[in-house]
Residue, then its C-alpha position, 0 to 999 in steps of 0.5 A: x386069790x389065796x389057794x388058787x381059788x376062783x370067785x366061784x369057789x369063794x362064793x360057794x364057801x361063803x354060801x355054805x358058811x351062811x347056811x351052816x352057821x346062819x346070819x346071826x352067828x357069821x359076825x360073832x365068828x368073824x370078830x372072834x377069828x379077828x381077835x384070834x389073828x391079832x393075838x397070834x400076831x402080838x405074840x409072834x411080835x413079842x417072840x421076834x422082839x425077844x429074840x432080836x433083843x441084844x443079850x445083857x452084858x455078863x456079870x462081872x464077877x471075880x472067878x476063884x482059882x482052885x487054890x482060892x477055893x481050897x483055902x476057903x474049905 
């Protein structure tokens, strides 16, 4: 069980949630939590994809020597 909670503790937590929020609000809360978890996982997957994506090749441009820069001025 997560967090070392037994069946009795989980049942007590569920009863407290039922008393505090009511039977009508529990499905709404569960749905909102599910959406939040899905959004979090999606954003984490996007971050991982961005990190693992290979870097684009550097631009191929001519680097001017200091003498060339002085002649241009």
